[in-house]
C-alpha positions as a Python dict, from the first residue, in 0.01 Angstrom:
ca = {
    (1, 'V'): (0, 0, 0),
    (2, 'Q'): (-48, 193, 321),
    (3, 'L'): (158, 297, 618),
    (4, 'V'): (-55, 441, 897),
    (5, 'E'): (97, 597, 1205),
    (6, 'S'): (-69, 646, 1540),
    (7, 'G'): (17, 715, 1901),
    (8, 'G'): (116, 1078, 1885),
    (9, 'G'): (-23, 1338, 2120),
    (10, 'L'): (42, 1624, 2358),
    (11, 'V'): (261, 1535, 2653),
    (12, 'Q'): (468, 1712, 2913),
    (13, 'P'): (847, 1704, 2921),
    (14, 'G'): (975, 1384, 3072),
    (15, 'E'): (675, 1178, 2971),
    (16, 'S'): (664, 891, 2722),
    (17, 'L'): (485, 801, 2402),
    (18, 'R'): (470, 487, 2193),
    (19, 'L'): (427, 549, 1824),
    (20, 'S'): (294, 272, 1605),
    (21, 'C'): (299, 220, 1230),
    (22, 'V'): (93, -51, 1065),
    (23, 'A'): (184, -151, 711),
    (24, 'S'): (-53, -309, 463),
    (25, 'G'): (7, -423, 111),
    (26, 'I'): (380, -479, 149),
    (27, 'T'): (596, -768, 257),
    (28, 'F'): (687, -606, 583),
    (29, 'S'): (981, -827, 666),
    (30, 'R'): (1158, -736, 341),
    (31, 'H'): (1184, -366, 416),
    (32, 'D'): (1406, -152, 627),
    (33, 'M'): (1164, 41, 847),
    (34, 'S'): (1238, 390, 969),
    (35, 'W'): (1097, 672, 1171),
    (36, 'V'): (1161, 1019, 1037),
    (37, 'R'): (1044, 1345, 1193),
    (38, 'Q'): (992, 1701, 1082),
    (39, 'A'): (958, 1991, 1319),
    (40, 'P'): (784, 2313, 1214),
    (41, 'G'): (1014, 2518, 997),
    (42, 'K'): (1283, 2255, 992),
    (43, 'E'): (1397, 1988, 752),
    (44, 'R'): (1317, 1624, 793),
    (45, 'E'): (1543, 1432, 1029),
    (46, 'G'): (1605, 1061, 1045),
    (47, 'V'): (1529, 924, 1391),
    (48, 'A'): (1564, 546, 1388),
    (49, 'T'): (1595, 254, 1148),
    (50, 'I'): (1538, -112, 1204),
    (51, 'Y'): (1697, -309, 924),
    (52, 'T'): (1526, -595, 744),
    (53, 'G'): (1460, -880, 983),
    (54, 'G'): (1562, -670, 1280),
    (55, 'A'): (1927, -761, 1231),
    (56, 'S'): (2047, -415, 1313),
    (57, 'I'): (1912, -94, 1459),
    (58, 'R'): (2039, 262, 1448),
    (59, 'Y'): (1933, 578, 1626),
    (60, 'A'): (2001, 943, 1577),
    (61, 'E'): (2214, 1091, 1854),
    (62, 'S'): (1926, 1320, 1945),
    (63, 'V'): (1711, 1025, 2060),
    (64, 'K'): (1968, 759, 2145),
    (65, 'G'): (1922, 622, 2495),
    (66, 'R'): (1567, 756, 2513),
    (67, 'S'): (1402, 572, 2227),
    (68, 'T'): (1352, 215, 2116),
    (69, 'I'): (1245, 100, 1770),
    (70, 'S'): (1096, -245, 1739),
    (71, 'Q'): (881, -442, 1499),
    (72, 'D'): (624, -718, 1503),
    (73, 'N'): (637, -898, 1170),
    (74, 'A'): (326, -1100, 1249),
    (75, 'K'): (126, -780, 1291),
    (76, 'N'): (311, -582, 1025),
    (77, 'R'): (381, -313, 1281),
    (78, 'V'): (681, -106, 1373),
    (79, 'Y'): (697, 90, 1695),
    (80, 'L'): (892, 379, 1837),
    (81, 'Q'): (894, 398, 2214),
    (82, 'M'): (1002, 745, 2319),
    (83, 'N'): (1088, 820, 2680),
    (84, 'S'): (1202, 1131, 2863),
    (85, 'L'): (1050, 1345, 2592),
    (86, 'K'): (1183, 1696, 2544),
    (87, 'P'): (1028, 2003, 2382),
    (88, 'E'): (1274, 1962, 2096),
    (89, 'D'): (1114, 1628, 2016),
    (90, 'T'): (806, 1816, 1901),
    (91, 'A'): (750, 1720, 1537),
    (92, 'T'): (541, 1521, 1298),
    (93, 'Y'): (670, 1166, 1299),
    (94, 'Y'): (658, 963, 980),
    (95, 'C'): (699, 595, 919),
    (96, 'A'): (894, 506, 604),
    (97, 'A'): (969, 176, 436),
    (98, 'G'): (1231, 87, 180),
    (99, 'Q'): (1396, -229, 53),
    (100, 'G'): (1763, -199, 129),
    (101, 'V'): (1740, 175, 179),
    (102, 'G'): (1960, 174, 486),
    (103, 'W'): (2015, 426, 762),
    (104, 'C'): (1743, 686, 734),
    (105, 'L'): (1947, 970, 878),
    (106, 'D'): (2201, 940, 597),
    (107, 'V'): (1931, 898, 335),
    (108, 'I'): (1755, 1215, 450),
    (109, 'R'): (2081, 1405, 486),
    (110, 'V'): (2177, 1352, 122),
    (111, 'G'): (1829, 1434, 0),
    (112, 'A'): (1751, 1082, -117),
    (113, 'E'): (1407, 1059, 40),
    (114, 'A'): (1274, 918, -285),
    (115, 'D'): (1471, 602, -207),
    (116, 'F'): (1205, 513, 44),
    (117, 'D'): (935, 309, -124),
    (118, 'Y'): (652, 416, 104),
    (119, 'W'): (566, 687, 353),
    (120, 'G'): (291, 730, 605),
    (121, 'H'): (102, 1053, 660),
    (122, 'G'): (253, 1117, 999),
    (123, 'T'): (147, 1150, 1360),
    (124, 'Q'): (197, 1469, 1560),
    (125, 'V'): (402, 1468, 1878),
    (126, 'T'): (393, 1783, 2090),
    (127, 'V'): (598, 1812, 2406),
    (128, 'S'): (505, 2116, 2608),
}
């Protein structure tokens, strides 16, 4: 099983990035898919979750209105479109998958990261 993120980079404030996560070895459509980020010296933070089948989506307040999570089941990919990037968005962004794991922000907040079945290795986003 693999989750591989891509699309990170160095951008200026106000610019956009589209992060991509391709999943192999799992039944993609059976997992809640999330993006989680970790800034240097800070704890992990849930960013966005798209629930199984895309029935529901949630965003952290810090990115709401600026970001869009989406998925392509045929390609086993989940995306995070990030617009109007800010320096505080600088972090390593991870893709995480879990069956029925739910809203990633709450999962991270209570320290239940082990509830996610799979994690990617992350892609770096730097806004400067």
